[in-house]
N, C-alpha and C positions, 0 to 999 in steps of 0.2 A: 393490523390491529394487534397481531402477536408481537410486533416490534414495540408498540406502545406499552403492552403489558410487561415485556421484558425490561424496558427502560424504567418502568415504575418499580419493578422488583429490584433492579440494579440500584436505583436511587435509594430505596429503603435500606438495602444491604450496605451501601456505601456510608450513608448517614449513621447507621447503627454500628458499623464495624470500624469506621475511620479512627475514632478515639482509641478503641481497643487495639487495633492493629498498630497504631502509633506507640501506645504504651508497651505493647508486646515487643515491637521492634527495639525500642529503647531498652527494655529489660533484657532482651537477648544479647544486644551489644554490650550492655553493662555487665551481664554475667560472664560473657566471654573475656572481657577486659579484666574483670576481677579475678577470674580463674587463672588467666595467664600471669597476672601480676603476683598472685599467691604462689603459683608454681615457680616464678622467677625468684621470689624471695626465699622459698624453701630450698631451691636448687643452689642459689648463691650461698646460703648458709652451709649446705652440705659440701659444696666445692671449697669453701673457705676452710672448713675443718680438715678436709683432705689435703689441701695445700699446706696448711700448718703442720700436719703430720709428716708430709714429705720433707718439708724444710727442717723439722726437728730431727729427722733421721739423718739427714746429711750433716747437720750441725753437730749431732752426737759424735759422728766420726771425726769431725774437726776438733771438737773438745778432747777426744781421745788422743789425737795426734799432738795437741798442744801439751797435754799432761806428759805424754811420752817424751816430748822435747825437754821438759823440765827434769824428768828423771835422768835423761842422758846428758844433762848440762855438765860443762867442764868442771864446775865446782864439786861434783861428786867424785872426781878422780877415778872413774870406772875404767877397768881394763878393757881391751877389745873383746876378750872372751865374755866378760860380763855384759857388755853392750849387745853382743850377738845373742846371748841367752835371753836377755830381756826382749829383744825384738821377736825372737822365735816364740817366746811365751805369749806375747801380745797377739801374735798371728794365730796361735793355736786357740787362744781363748775367744778371739773374735773372728768367726768364720767368714764375715763379709770382707775381711782384709785379704785380698788375693795376693798382694805384694806389699812389703814394708821394708823401707831402707832408710839408713841414717847417713846423711851427706855432710861432709866437713865444709869449712869455710871456702875452700878452693874448688868445691864441686866434686871432689873424689869421695867415694863411699868409705865411711869408717866402719859401718856394719850393715849387714843385709840379712833379711829373713829368708833368702833363697837358700836352697840346698848347696848351691855353688856360692860360697861366700867370698869369692875372689873380688877384691875392690875394683870398681869401674869408675871411669871418669864420666860424670854426668853433667858436667858444667854447660853442655850445649843444649840440654833439654829445657823447653819453655817453663815447665813446672819448677825445675831447680833454679833457673835464673830468677823467676818471680819470687820464690821463697827467699833466696839469698838476697834479693832486693828488698826484703822486708814485707812482702805482700803474701796473703793467703791465695793460693792458686787453685782454681777448679777448672778442670779440662772439660771439653765437650764429651758427651756420652757417646760411646761407641759400643758395637756388638762384636764380641770376640768370635773366633772361628768356631768355638763350641757353643755359640748363641747365648752368651752371657753378657748382659749390659754392664759396662764398666765405665768408671770415671777416675781420673787421677787427681788426688788432692795433695797439696804440699803446703806445710806451715813453717814459718821461720823459727829458728832457735836463737834466743837473745841471751846475752851475758854481758854485764858491765855496760849496758846501754847500747850495745851494737849486736849485729847479726853474726853469729859464729857458726851457724850450720842450718840444716833443714831436715825435716822428717817428711818423706814422700811415701804415699800409699796409693795402691790401686784398689778401688772399692767395687764390690759386687752389689749392683742395684736391683737384683732380682726381687727383693722385697717391695721395691717401688712398683714393679710390674704387677706383683700380687695385689698390692693395695689398689692400683688402678683397675685391675680386673674385678675386684670386689665392689667397686664404686658403681652402683647402678641406680637409675631413675626409672621407675616403672618396670615394664617387662623388656623394653628394647632400648632404653636410654643407656648411654655409656659415656665414659670420660676419656680424655686424651691429654697427654702432657707434651708440650711443644717447646723446643729451645728457641732462643731469640732469633736464630738464623733460619727458622722454619723447619728444622729437622724434628721428626717425630721421635720422642723418647719412649713413650709408652702409650698404648691405646687399649681400651676395653672391648673393642669389637673384634672378634676372632677373624672375621672375614677380611679385616683390614690390617692385621698384624704384619703382613708381608711388607707394608710400607716402612715399618720399623727396621726390619732386617735388611731391606734393600737401601736404606738410608735415603729414601726419596723425600723431597721437600713437601711440606704440607701445602696443598693447594690453597688453603685459607690463611696464608701468611698475613694478609691484611687484618684478619680477626685477631691474630696473635699480637700484632702491633697495637691494636686498639686496647687489648687487655693489659699489655705491659705499660701503656700510656694511662691506665686508670679509667678508660672509657667503657661505657656499657655496650654490649653487643646489640645488633638489630633484633627486633621482636621475632622475626622469622627469616630464615635463610636456608640455603641448600647445604646439607652435610656432605661428608666425604663420599657417601654412597649415593648421592643425588637426591635423597629424600628431604622434604622440607622439615626443618627442625626448629625448636626453640632452644636457645642455649644461653648459658651464662659463663663468664670467665673471670678468673682471679689470678693475679701474679703470685708466684711462689718466691717470696722474700727476695733475698739478694742473689738467688741462683740464676736469675735472668730467664726463668722458665715461666710458662703460662699454662694453667690448667683450665680446660674447657669441658663443661658438663652439658651434654646435648641429649634431647629427647624428641622423638618424632612428634610433629605437631598434631597429627591425628590421634596419637595416644594421649597427649597432654590434654586434648579437648574432650576425651571420653566422658568425664563427669558432667560436662556441659551439655552433651547431646540429649540426655533424657529431659532436661529442663526445656531445651529448645523444642523438642518434639512435643512436649506437653503443651507449650504455648501454641504451636502450630495446630495441634489437634483441637485445642479449645477454640481457636479462631475458626477452624473448619466447621465445628459443631455450631458455633454461634452464627456463622455465615448461613448454614442450612436453615437454622431457626429463623434468621432474619429474612431469608428468601421465602420461606413458607408464609411468614406473617405478611411480607410484602406482597406475595401472590394473592393472599386472601384479601388484603386491603386494596390491591389494584383491581381485583375483580369487581368490587363495588363501584369503581370509577370507570373501568373499561367496558363493562357490560352496557351501561347507559350510552356510552359513546358509540358502541357497536350498533345499538338500536337506532341512534341518531344517524349513523352512517347508512344503515339499510333504508331508513326513511328518506334520506337525501337522494339515494339512488332511485327510489320510487318516484320522487318528485321529478327527477331528471327524465324518467320514462313517461311522465305525464299522469301518474297515478296520484291525484291531488286530494282524493276524498278521505283517505285513511288518516288516523291521528296516531301520534306516538306518545305513550305514557311513560314517564321516567320517575321512579321513586328513588331518588338519590340526593346528593348534596344540592343545596339551593341553586348554585350556579348552573349545574346541568339541567335541573328542572326548569329554570328560567330559559335556558337555551331551547329545551324541548317545546316550551310554551310559545317561544318566539317562532320556532319552525312550524308549529301548528297554525299560528296566526299568519305566517307567510303563505302556507298552503291555502288558507281561506282567502287571503288577498289575491293569490294567483288564480283561484277559481273565479272570483269576481272579475278580475282583469281579463281572464280568458273568455268568459261569457260576453263581457263588454266588447272585447276585440272581435269576437265572431259576429256580434250584432253589427258592429261598425263595418266589418268586412263585407257582410251581406248587403248592407245599405250601399256601400261604395261600389260593390260589384253590380248591384241592380242599377244604380245611377249611371255607372259607366256603360253598362249594357244598353240602358234606355237611350243615353246620348248617342252611342254608336249606332244603334238601330235607326234612330231618328236621322242621323247623318247619312248612313248608307242607303236608307230607303227613300230619302228625300227626293233625289233626282228622278228615280223611276216613277214615284207617285206624282210628282209635279208635272212630268211629261204627260202622264196619263190624264191628269186633271185638265191641263191646257187643251189637249186634243179632244177631250170629252166635251168641254165647253164649246169648242169650235164646231163639233158635230151637231151639238144641240142648236147652235146658232144657224148652221147651214146644213140641215139634214139631207137636202136634196142634191147637194153638190157632190158628184162622183169622185172628184179629185180629193176633196176633204175626207170622204169616206175611205179612199185608198190609203191616204197618208195615215189616217187614224188606225187602220188595220195593221200597217207596218209598225207603227209606234207600239201598239198593243202587243204584237208578237215579240218585238225587240225587248221592250221593258219587262214583259212577263218572263222572258228568257233570263234577263238579268236577276229578277226576283227569285226565280227557281234556282239559278246558280248560287245566289247568296244563301238561300235556305239549305242547299246541298252542302256548301262549305261549313255552315254553322253546325249541321248534323255531323259532318266528318270530324270536326274538332271536339264536339261534345260527346260523341260515342266512343267507347273504348274498343279494343280488338282490332283485327286486321280487316281491311276492306276486301270484299269479294268481287272480283272483276275478271273479265276474260283477258287472256294474255295472247299476244301474237308477236311474231318476229318483226322487229322494227329496225330500219337502217338509220343510224344516228344522223348521218350527213343529210339524208333526205328530210328527216324530221326538222332539223334546224333550217335547212334551205327553204322548205315550204313555209315555216313560221316567219322567216325573214321576209319572204315575198308578201305575206299577208300584212306585215307591219308597213312595208313600203307602199302597199296599195291603199293605205288609209288608216291602218291601226296605230300608227305612230304620230306624234305631234309634227307639225310642219317643219319646225326648226331642229328636229332630231334626225341625225344621219344614222341609218341602220347598216352595219357592215358585217360581213361573214368572213372569218379568218380560219385558215387551216382546212378549208373544204375545196373551194374553187381555186385556191392558189397553189403554190408549188408543193406545199405539204398537204397532199390529198389524203383525207381520212375516210374517203368513201369505202364502204364495205364493213364498217364497224357496226356489228349487230348487237341488239339487246332484245330482251323479251319483256313485254309489258302491255299496258293500255295506251294506245296512241292518244286517245282523248285526254286521259289523265295527265300524261306527260306534257301534252300541249298546254294543259291548264297550268302546270308548273311553270313552263316558259312564259306563259301569258302573265301570271302573277308577278314573276321576277321582272319582266319587262315593264309592267305597270308601276312597280315600285321604283325602277330605274328612271322612268319618265318623270315621276314626281320628285325624285332626288335631284334630277338635273333641271327641274323647274321649267320643262318644256323646250330646252335647247341643249345640244351636246351630241355626243356620239355613243351609240349602243353597239357593242361588238359581240357577236355570237360565234362560238367555235366548238369543235369537238376534239377529242383526243383519247389516247389509250393510257390507262393508269396501270399500276402494279397488279399482277395476278390476272391480267386479261380483262380488267374492268374498263368500262366506257365512261368518259366524262363529257358532260354538257356544261359549257361555261357561258355565263352572261355577265359582261363587264360594262360598266357605265363610266362616264367622265365627270360624275358629280363630286360633291364635297367629301365623300367617304363616310365612314362610320367611326365614331369615337370608341376607343378601346373599352371604356367602362360600360358600353351598351351592348357589347358583343355577347356577353354571357347569357342574357335573357332574350336575345333577338328572335329566337324561334319558339318562344313560349306562347301559350294560348293567350289571345287578346293583347299581345305585345305589339307596339307600333311606334314608329319614330315620327308619325304625323300628329298634328294637333287634334285631329278628329278621326272618327271611325273606330271600328272594333279591333282592327289589327289582325284579321283572320288570314291575310294573304300568305305570310311566311309560315304560319302554323299549318295551313292547308298544304303548302308545298312540302314541309317537313313530314307531314303525315303520309302524303302520297308517295314520296321517295322512300320513306321507311317501309311502307307496305310493299314496295318493289324490291326490298332487300338491299337498298342503297343508303347513301348518306348525303347530307346537304351541309356545305360549309361555306364560310365567307372569308375572303382575303382582302387585303388592302390597308392603307393607312389614311388618316385624315388629310384631305387636300389632294389625294391621288386617286379618287374614285373607289368603287367597290366592285369585287368580282365574286359572284356566287357560283360555286362549283357543285354540280350534281354528279355523283359517282354511282353508277349502276352496274350490276353484274353483266358481263359480256355473254354473248350467245355465239356458239361456233357456227361458221358459215356452212 
């Protein structure tokens, strides 16, 4: 019943909370998506501004070098000393210029901002070759021995429509490191700048700056390729420190760099958690309210069902007089009324069944008595008439006396059997040591002397033969046990219809018990009749009370033994009497 109440409460809770939980789940998912989308938009805007700033700083140096190339143009007819002073002046004014050189058309320096102004042939350097080829050159960023990020930039010098020289500078990119360090998202978000080959140029996470100095490749090179290709980054991925992050990336102009701005996912979702927790708390409160209301509602349904269940148990135990009153919904009230009606019907049926059983029992008892008493009474009647007709004949009087003694003995035995079956408790009788073999042998001799039908052969097995069971002792009443054998033999004679073989035997059972076996060659007993074979008034014959086997069962039981039957239809039947053995 507790399960039914729990199911009712659960049903109410589900019906009440299903729409709310669905809407709450959709709201939580929607809020999470909206928050991440807003964070992505804001972070993308911040990253774009930082990328533009980095690109402007590099382009500012390129513009400076292009102006310097115009100042040093051949049309100005500047002397080498003037060119040297101009280079040194630019280097002093612009501290990010670590080196500044002016290279002629052949790749040999015309002027240098170094203290050692001795001209050098630089035609083999990639930057000089690119610039003299008419292209602006930007080298990869490298970290010097004094841990300064550097990049070589070279711009061509044109005059008369052709390249006549180049200005080559080594730039200090420390300001880019400073800018990246200042670029923060939340408390733990940071930025990193990656070259197209996967080399880290700058990173805002102090614990990972070693990757810049050791020139290790960025493990997330695939992300850099996506950014440079103009693609969006995945919504969530693992950062360089192994923590799940949300990140955005923007390319940095023509530098071939990518700027990635990343924030731990747990930190990005912090504004979302109070909303989610509020939804969950509200759902829990509403669940408790729904469960309470469901429990109260279920009680009005479960309590009547519980009363109906108790009443059903009473009916099963035979208590049919009580009524069940249910003040509840119409359906349960109708069920209670139907159960009360069923109880009344059962009472009527039970009374009617008892009446019919009494009538049937009395009828059967009367028919059985009439059959079992018919032969003794008829014998007495015939001989009484004979005596009345010939009262002086001594032979008639002698026969009449024998008949009276024999038939009255049968009547007395019949009444004793009826009393044994009808009375409860254990019979009180004298017990004596009995040799099983002698009991069976004597009983077989009586049957052979006239107690058995003429066409029935009485045999004894396991006594006179090779398997001699003489000496098997038991303790009981010789007369009662002989009565058991007599009843079993009488049943066997009737089963064999006056012809066949009756076999008597003894044997030892488990635990020192003694067995008496009576086997016939009759048709056997059907399996469906075995269960009630030893019941009171049970019989396989068309007439009679059926006291024989019931009396046998009673006598054997009072001796502390058991009575069983063996055999199959068509193979005869064997009745086995098992009794406690007696030590010799």
